[in-house]
Every structure is written in C-alpha cells, then in structure tokens.
Steps between C-alpha positions, in 0.01 A plus 500: 500500500441727338615404149223639281243773532269722294496877462260628236397852598615789284768738621237773517276292725791396721634853537153612612458208743841554657490882478828504311650658193506280190864457399455182294536682164234278346722191530250277678202298388275247677677181602301203629809282540789697647814288525844565653700783334190640325451880501203600716366802690614590849446802724791655686599839637685695231825690563283813507297356788167415339334168416601380156349221291791362301620187320710244684628154413399216732812356660709730716861554401715652776725776369803276557371215279747424225231403248125480457509122477373447855193722482251215457614353833442832680129551441403440863649612831398323820356738758669300774852571369469806275648733765820296531552368147803651323305513173182656640574686823602831341190513283273400788644780712488779242326394178154353555228498234145389428447238229149532347337168419159362411591168661767230516525135399603185683497132408392192696599149397221260401503127580557425130829693509364807323457842656189707569552875465328743735457874469474705820318827437275747687137393469392860447746560213707755692872545449758318712815673619778247559783614726814542292857625517697646210854567383666665202755286320729549203701763323396815318460295183282235668333622818215293640250557777449157656288374789399206718167414664506429873346171609390361834335189641158434348197572718149362510369313199803610295706244689298228323656612172856593597702553818607853389310810392594856405500768767176687425469871574152655538463865388533636853853356518630618161639828630682346796653230279640760261615746769853504646530331839775380732296192591368345178440165675196649675336539158484123447148455635300185409197537276182561697219245525282741301754522219543123487123446494478730198726277286359248256700181446404421142594181312621592149616312193840353424582758230645740756786256552652605166656848523430553130124506566318820588145629504194514728422132442790417733309630802165341407358252751504131415318217684631480853697209641443422868797565732489136609601398149806723497836524673715811536747549213 
C-alpha cells in the first residue's frame, strides 16, 4: 500500500477545493490508474508562502540520490518511521504536501490464486487528501518535484483488504499539515471513525492491474466476493 490510485478532477476544480493557485500549466489530465513515477497533482506551500497546486512525480527522490532509478521504490513512507528515515526525515520536517485523490486501490488474493481488486473511495464523491512529503531532485537541466504518500496501519473494515492505508487528512487538518512546525509527529493523527465510515470499499475489475489501462470503467463496481472467500495479498 498504496501502489495505485485515481485522481480525475481538473486542475481548476482542485485549485478551488484546496484554495490554491493553479501552477500545473495545463500539464495534467484525469488519471484513473496512477502508477509509481507518474506525474500527478499535489498541493504544497510555494516559496512565496501560498498554497500551490503543482505537478509532482510519485516516488520521492532525496536530493542526494545519484539517479532516478529508485523512485518507484519510494512511493510510500511509513508514518511510524518517517521522522527518523534518512530518505524521508528532511521532507517530513519541512516539506509536507497534500495529494488529491478520488480513491486508492488494493488487491486481495482469491482461493483460485487470482486477485480481487478493491477501490476505496468516499461514498459521497468528495475529494481525498492523502498526507504526502515532497523533495526537489536533479540539476537545472532535469529538475523534478517528487513525493511520497504516508501510510499507517489500516483501521476498521479497511484492515479486511490490506494491513496498510494512506494517512487521510480531513479539510480541517490541511492547514496544519502544510504549516511549519517543530513537532511534525503530532500531525500524524489516525483517521476518525466518521471518516472511515464514509469510505466505500468497492470491488472492481481486473483491468486496473495493467498500468496501461485507464478510464472510468476501472472504478466501476463488479459483483462482490465475500471476505470469507479471500485472503490478504
């Protein structure tokens, strides 16, 4: 977790929702199957001090990384160790961001050896803000804004699908997550029971397993499989 997610809102809609400037330069379109290293929207505090919707690549590259080859392995940062990890600690302390998402995917193994995909998304269609951290990597000729999503132990019914989940930030916590603080650990608050109850765990088709596939059909519900027939993948 989390290895795929969907983000389909336009930059104009996202900039309004997050009360940010739109600095994406028209580079983004809807993506129902975001995969590691893909370019996607994120919200951070700009050097000028305001919220900025910009384009980042999923997979944080610390400034000292010698190449971009390891980005796909850096898509998630564990909340339990992010403050002490050499790769993530600096970003967690000073460079936090919001990662807009419609929902995220997980897979559960079936008894026949196949996998059942699930899509976790707000039942009311609202936007999710995943807790993220960012870093700038590269030279003047190839500078990249990169990021990771923070994960934590799964809560409630989500634990039936996977043992990890993204750190979810409700709107009332967006400002504090983005603001400078000497104690960022205090920001790692578990999702509330109300927020968890508002998530739909939707079985979806196998097509999402291929990163080349995209489109709204990937998030369409398919006939459910009972949890008793599945084992965690």
